[in-house]
DRENTORKOL-3810 file (N, C-alpha, C; in nm, 4 decimals):
REM DRENTORKOL-3810
@n.u->-0.5325; n.v->-0.1842; n.w->1.8512; ca.u->-0.5793; ca.v->-0.0629; ca.w->1.7481; c.u->-0.4745; c.v->-0.0078; c.w->1.6550
@n.u->-0.4436; n.v->-0.0131; n.w->1.5432; ca.u->-0.3650; ca.v->0.0778; ca.w->1.4851; c.u->-0.3515; c.v->0.2290; c.w->1.4610
@n.u->-0.4518; n.v->0.2939; n.w->1.5002; ca.u->-0.5109; ca.v->0.4639; ca.w->1.4775; c.u->-0.3939; c.v->0.5375; c.w->1.5024
@n.u->-0.3058; n.v->0.4542; n.w->1.5828; ca.u->-0.1631; ca.v->0.6085; ca.w->1.6479; c.u->-0.0752; c.v->0.6305; c.w->1.6026
@n.u->-0.0842; n.v->0.4997; n.w->1.4571; ca.u->0.0892; ca.v->0.4833; ca.w->1.3744; c.u->0.0642; c.v->0.6283; c.w->1.2964
@n.u->0.2054; n.v->0.6668; n.w->1.2516; ca.u->0.2162; ca.v->0.8201; ca.w->1.1857; c.u->0.1186; c.v->0.8212; c.w->1.0591
@n.u->0.1011; n.v->0.7191; n.w->0.9780; ca.u->0.0719; ca.v->0.6303; ca.w->0.8752; c.u->-0.0812; c.v->0.7006; c.w->0.8498
@n.u->-0.0968; n.v->0.6331; n.w->0.9831; ca.u->-0.3014; ca.v->0.6393; ca.w->0.9954; c.u->-0.3510; c.v->0.7486; c.w->1.0251
@n.u->-0.2410; n.v->0.8455; n.w->1.1264; ca.u->-0.2703; ca.v->0.9480; ca.w->1.1199; c.u->-0.3718; c.v->1.0620; c.w->1.0927
@n.u->-0.2625; n.v->1.0827; n.w->0.9940; ca.u->-0.3465; ca.v->1.1532; ca.w->0.8667; c.u->-0.4172; c.v->1.0889; c.w->0.7166
@n.u->-0.4505; n.v->0.9714; n.w->0.7572; ca.u->-0.4976; ca.v->0.8956; ca.w->0.6522; c.u->-0.6406; c.v->0.9699; c.w->0.6763
@n.u->-0.7527; n.v->0.9117; n.w->0.5072; ca.u->-0.8669; ca.v->0.9755; ca.w->0.4995; c.u->-0.9741; c.v->0.8757; c.w->0.4759
@n.u->-0.8726; n.v->0.7258; n.w->0.4516; ca.u->-0.9137; ca.v->0.6428; ca.w->0.4523; c.u->-0.9277; c.v->0.5654; c.w->0.6184
@n.u->-1.0186; n.v->0.4666; n.w->0.6856; ca.u->-1.0370; ca.v->0.3913; ca.w->0.8089; c.u->-0.9587; c.v->0.2982; c.w->0.8128
@n.u->-1.0066; n.v->0.2667; n.w->1.0176; ca.u->-0.8779; ca.v->0.1755; ca.w->0.9813; c.u->-0.9438; c.v->0.0396; c.w->0.9594
@n.u->-1.0375; n.v->0.0314; n.w->0.9222; ca.u->-1.1117; ca.v->-0.1565; ca.w->0.8923; c.u->-1.0125; c.v->-0.1200; c.w->0.7378
@n.u->-1.0078; n.v->-0.0519; n.w->0.6932; ca.u->-1.0261; ca.v->-0.0162; ca.w->0.5295; c.u->-0.8538; c.v->-0.0246; c.w->0.5439
@n.u->-0.7527; n.v->-0.0156; n.w->0.6307; ca.u->-0.6452; ca.v->-0.0028; ca.w->0.6396; c.u->-0.6461; c.v->-0.1773; c.w->0.6136
@n.u->-0.7065; n.v->-0.2049; n.w->0.7167; ca.u->-0.6668; ca.v->-0.3261; ca.w->0.7952; c.u->-0.6381; c.v->-0.4301; c.w->0.6530
@n.u->-0.7669; n.v->-0.3865; n.w->0.5427; ca.u->-0.7928; ca.v->-0.4720; ca.w->0.4111; c.u->-0.7089; c.v->-0.4367; c.w->0.3393
@n.u->-0.6710; n.v->-0.3093; n.w->0.3638; ca.u->-0.5605; ca.v->-0.2672; ca.w->0.2300; c.u->-0.4225; c.v->-0.3731; c.w->0.2550
@n.u->-0.3821; n.v->-0.4169; n.w->0.4285; ca.u->-0.2345; ca.v->-0.4610; ca.w->0.4462; c.u->-0.2503; c.v->-0.6110; c.w->0.3852
@n.u->-0.3711; n.v->-0.6627; n.w->0.4447; ca.u->-0.4180; ca.v->-0.7803; ca.w->0.3953; c.u->-0.3785; c.v->-0.7968; c.w->0.2193
@n.u->-0.4687; n.v->-0.7391; n.w->0.1798; ca.u->-0.4275; ca.v->-0.7117; ca.w->0.0618; c.u->-0.2664; c.v->-0.7510; c.w->0.0004
@n.u->-0.1836; n.v->-0.6611; n.w->0.0861; ca.u->-0.0562; ca.v->-0.6359; ca.w->0.0813; c.u->0.0357; c.v->-0.7985; c.w->0.0775
@n.u->-0.0221; n.v->-0.7585; n.w->0.2109; ca.u->0.0247; ca.v->-0.9580; ca.w->0.2552; c.u->0.0042; c.v->-1.0458; c.w->0.1035
@n.u->-0.1102; n.v->-1.0458; n.w->0.1341; ca.u->-0.1599; ca.v->-1.1485; ca.w->-0.0007; c.u->-0.0810; c.v->-1.1591; c.w->-0.1412
@n.u->-0.0440; n.v->-1.0404; n.w->-0.1391; ca.u->0.0167; ca.v->-0.9751; ca.w->-0.2770; c.u->-0.0974; c.v->-0.9406; c.w->-0.4423
@n.u->-0.1877; n.v->-0.9169; n.w->-0.3525; ca.u->-0.3302; ca.v->-0.9031; ca.w->-0.4488; c.u->-0.3126; c.v->-0.8016; c.w->-0.5683
@n.u->-0.3605; n.v->-0.7471; n.w->-0.6327; ca.u->-0.3088; ca.v->-0.6576; ca.w->-0.7474; c.u->-0.3978; c.v->-0.5154; c.w->-0.7005
@n.u->-0.3384; n.v->-0.4640; n.w->-0.7504; ca.u->-0.4186; ca.v->-0.2842; ca.w->-0.7244; c.u->-0.5686; c.v->-0.3104; c.w->-0.7584
@n.u->-0.6056; n.v->-0.3623; n.w->-0.8465; ca.u->-0.7408; ca.v->-0.3223; ca.w->-0.8763; c.u->-0.8354; c.v->-0.4289; c.w->-0.7738
@n.u->-0.7785; n.v->-0.5582; n.w->-0.7235; ca.u->-0.8849; ca.v->-0.6089; ca.w->-0.6107; c.u->-0.8284; c.v->-0.5674; c.w->-0.4757
@n.u->-0.7434; n.v->-0.5080; n.w->-0.4650; ca.u->-0.7460; ca.v->-0.4441; ca.w->-0.3179; c.u->-0.7976; c.v->-0.2739; c.w->-0.3699
@n.u->-0.8130; n.v->-0.2439; n.w->-0.4445; ca.u->-0.9369; ca.v->-0.1060; ca.w->-0.4394; c.u->-1.0760; c.v->-0.1334; c.w->-0.4550
@n.u->-1.0958; n.v->-0.2784; n.w->-0.5171; ca.u->-1.2493; ca.v->-0.3759; ca.w->-0.4993; c.u->-1.2757; c.v->-0.3955; c.w->-0.3487
@n.u->-1.1583; n.v->-0.4426; n.w->-0.2648; ca.u->-1.2244; ca.v->-0.4562; ca.w->-0.1425; c.u->-1.1872; c.v->-0.3483; c.w->-0.0509
@n.u->-1.1512; n.v->-0.3022; n.w->-0.0603; ca.u->-1.0915; ca.v->-0.1826; ca.w->0.0334; c.u->-1.2052; c.v->-0.0474; c.w->-0.0236
@n.u->-1.2576; n.v->-0.0298; n.w->-0.1290; ca.u->-1.3786; ca.v->0.0963; ca.w->-0.2176; c.u->-1.2831; c.v->0.1814; c.w->-0.1843
@n.u->-1.1381; n.v->0.1916; n.w->-0.2385; ca.u->-1.1244; ca.v->0.3373; ca.w->-0.3267; c.u->-1.0564; c.v->0.2915; c.w->-0.3817
@n.u->-0.9876; n.v->0.3987; n.w->-0.4765; ca.u->-0.9711; ca.v->0.3929; ca.w->-0.5857; c.u->-0.8090; c.v->0.3541; c.w->-0.6358
@n.u->-0.7797; n.v->0.3422; n.w->-0.7258; ca.u->-0.6432; ca.v->0.2440; ca.w->-0.7566; c.u->-0.5232; c.v->0.3359; c.w->-0.7068
@n.u->-0.4988; n.v->0.4372; n.w->-0.7555; ca.u->-0.4283; ca.v->0.5466; ca.w->-0.7111; c.u->-0.4016; c.v->0.5388; c.w->-0.6026
@n.u->-0.5449; n.v->0.5651; n.w->-0.5110; ca.u->-0.5207; ca.v->0.5321; ca.w->-0.3605; c.u->-0.4518; c.v->0.4349; c.w->-0.2595
@n.u->-0.5041; n.v->0.3559; n.w->-0.3418; ca.u->-0.4320; ca.v->0.2356; ca.w->-0.3104; c.u->-0.3187; c.v->0.2188; c.w->-0.3311
@n.u->-0.2738; n.v->0.2750; n.w->-0.4731; ca.u->-0.0548; ca.v->0.2798; ca.w->-0.5590; c.u->-0.0545; c.v->0.3767; c.w->-0.3800
@n.u->-0.0391; n.v->0.5091; n.w->-0.3838; ca.u->-0.0369; ca.v->0.5665; ca.w->-0.2549; c.u->-0.0099; c.v->0.4959; c.w->-0.1454
@n.u->-0.1287; n.v->0.4213; n.w->-0.0770; ca.u->-0.0855; ca.v->0.4123; ca.w->0.0505; c.u->-0.0314; c.v->0.2403; c.w->0.0581
@n.u->-0.0103; n.v->0.1916; n.w->-0.0571; ca.u->0.1155; ca.v->0.0890; ca.w->-0.0667; c.u->0.2345; c.v->0.1400; c.w->-0.0865
@n.u->0.2471; n.v->0.2840; n.w->-0.1234; ca.u->0.4384; ca.v->0.3211; ca.w->-0.1298; c.u->0.4462; c.v->0.4197; c.w->0.0434
@n.u->0.3474; n.v->0.4916; n.w->0.0971; ca.u->0.3179; ca.v->0.5235; ca.w->0.2422; c.u->0.3725; c.v->0.3932; c.w->0.3145
@n.u->0.3699; n.v->0.2811; n.w->0.2692; ca.u->0.3605; ca.v->0.1371; ca.w->0.4003; c.u->0.4838; c.v->0.1091; c.w->0.3401
@n.u->0.5525; n.v->0.1105; n.w->0.2463; ca.u->0.6608; ca.v->0.0670; ca.w->0.1975; c.u->0.7946; c.v->0.1446; c.w->0.2348
@n.u->0.7460; n.v->0.2970; n.w->0.2445; ca.u->0.8375; ca.v->0.3654; ca.w->0.2771; c.u->0.7972; c.v->0.3659; c.w->0.4206
@n.u->0.7616; n.v->0.3393; n.w->0.4812; ca.u->0.7500; ca.v->0.3353; ca.w->0.6557; c.u->0.8756; c.v->0.1962; c.w->0.6690
@n.u->0.8098; n.v->0.0968; n.w->0.6536; ca.u->0.9245; ca.v->-0.0124; ca.w->0.6540; c.u->1.0365; c.v->0.0192; c.w->0.6262
@n.u->1.0865; n.v->0.0703; n.w->0.5274; ca.u->1.2090; ca.v->0.1007; ca.w->0.3986; c.u->1.2511; c.v->0.1879; c.w->0.5231
@n.u->1.2158; n.v->0.3128; n.w->0.5935; ca.u->1.2739; ca.v->0.4169; ca.w->0.7065; c.u->1.3607; c.v->0.2641; c.w->0.8216
@n.u->1.2076; n.v->0.1765; n.w->0.8334; ca.u->1.2531; ca.v->0.0962; ca.w->0.9652; c.u->1.3438; c.v->-0.0212; c.w->0.9538
@n.u->1.3812; n.v->-0.0651; n.w->0.8117; ca.u->1.4612; ca.v->-0.1553; ca.w->0.8137; c.u->1.5866; c.v->-0.0874; c.w->0.6749
@n.u->1.6197; n.v->0.0570; n.w->0.6771; ca.u->1.7320; ca.v->0.0419; ca.w->0.6324; c.u->1.8846; c.v->0.0150; c.w->0.6384
@n.u->1.8796; n.v->0.0058; n.w->0.7846; ca.u->2.0406; ca.v->0.0267; ca.w->0.7905; c.u->2.0694; c.v->-0.2115; c.w->0.8269
@n.u->1.9400; n.v->-0.2517; n.w->0.7470; ca.u->1.9814; ca.v->-0.4088; ca.w->0.7792; c.u->2.0092; c.v->-0.4721; c.w->0.6298
@n.u->2.0959; n.v->-0.5447; n.w->0.5711; ca.u->2.1416; ca.v->-0.5944; ca.w->0.4643; c.u->1.9944; c.v->-0.6710; c.w->0.3874
@n.u->1.9722; n.v->-0.6574; n.w->0.2708; ca.u->1.9448; ca.v->-0.6928; ca.w->0.2102; c.u->1.8594; c.v->-0.5755; c.w->0.0969
@n.u->1.7716; n.v->-0.5844; n.w->0.0326; ca.u->1.6861; ca.v->-0.5167; ca.w->-0.0404; c.u->1.5435; c.v->-0.5228; c.w->-0.0230
@n.u->1.4568; n.v->-0.4094; n.w->-0.0406; ca.u->1.3224; ca.v->-0.4099; ca.w->-0.0640; c.u->1.3268; c.v->-0.3395; c.w->-0.1441
@n.u->1.2589; n.v->-0.4168; n.w->-0.2088; ca.u->1.1761; ca.v->-0.3763; ca.w->-0.3693; c.u->1.0513; c.v->-0.3053; c.w->-0.3047
@n.u->1.0018; n.v->-0.1572; n.w->-0.3051; ca.u->0.8683; ca.v->-0.0928; ca.w->-0.3403; c.u->0.8221; c.v->-0.0135; c.w->-0.4223
@n.u->0.8832; n.v->-0.0092; n.w->-0.5278; ca.u->0.8128; ca.v->0.0828; ca.w->-0.6808; c.u->0.8329; c.v->-0.0250; c.w->-0.8005
@n.u->0.8888; n.v->-0.1224; n.w->-0.8170; ca.u->0.8540; ca.v->-0.1754; ca.w->-1.0072; c.u->0.7812; c.v->-0.1821; c.w->-1.0189
@n.u->0.7192; n.v->-0.2813; n.w->-0.8884; ca.u->0.6200; ca.v->-0.3904; ca.w->-0.9626; c.u->0.4829; c.v->-0.2723; c.w->-0.9347
@n.u->0.4750; n.v->-0.2231; n.w->-0.8263; ca.u->0.3365; ca.v->-0.0968; ca.w->-0.8296; c.u->0.3412; c.v->-0.0333; c.w->-0.9443
@n.u->0.4414; n.v->0.0179; n.w->-0.9776; ca.u->0.4631; ca.v->0.1247; ca.w->-1.1431; c.u->0.4458; c.v->0.0515; c.w->-1.2382
@n.u->0.4526; n.v->-0.1008; n.w->-1.2513; ca.u->0.4555; ca.v->-0.1685; ca.w->-1.3765; c.u->0.2819; c.v->-0.1843; c.w->-1.3549
@n.u->0.1929; n.v->-0.2456; n.w->-1.2318; ca.u->0.0943; ca.v->-0.2745; ca.w->-1.2177; c.u->-0.0369; c.v->-0.1400; c.w->-1.2616
@n.u->0.0165; n.v->-0.0493; n.w->-1.2289; ca.u->-0.0547; ca.v->0.1327; ca.w->-1.2326; c.u->-0.0506; c.v->0.1599; c.w->-1.3227
@n.u->0.0512; n.v->0.1130; n.w->-1.4438; ca.u->0.0556; ca.v->0.1655; ca.w->-1.5958; c.u->-0.0424; c.v->0.0288; c.w->-1.6626
@n.u->-0.0370; n.v->-0.0832; n.w->-1.6569; ca.u->-0.0956; ca.v->-0.1771; ca.w->-1.7043; c.u->-0.2697; c.v->-0.1148; c.w->-1.6910
@n.u->-0.2787; n.v->-0.1329; n.w->-1.5369; ca.u->-0.4245; ca.v->-0.0531; ca.w->-1.4762; c.u->-0.4521; c.v->0.0118; c.w->-1.6176
@n.u->-0.3866; n.v->0.1464; n.w->-1.5898; ca.u->-0.4875; ca.v->0.2907; ca.w->-1.7172; c.u->-0.4607; c.v->0.2490; c.w->-1.8297
@n.u->-0.3586; n.v->0.0975; n.w->-1.8668; ca.u->-0.4136; ca.v->0.1368; ca.w->-2.0489; c.u->-0.4677; c.v->0.0203; c.w->-2.0820
@n.u->-0.5678; n.v->0.0030; n.w->-1.9673; ca.u->-0.6942; ca.v->-0.0925; ca.w->-2.0089; c.u->-0.7646; c.v->-0.0395; c.w->-2.0079
END
């Protein structure tokens, strides 16, 4: 069960939707595809992906390497709005 994590506690989406969103992130699906699979808006997918990436960044900020959390998402959202 993942409901006890801070990201999930204040969320409006269900645990099943979170699992599907995370699956889509792992598979590197487009925002539109994740939104369709999770049955939420593209904006909500974008926002929740950033919540996950921010949490990961917080956990791993002390380690060497780069965590890319925004460029791909911002590029994708701008393309989906112009379509």
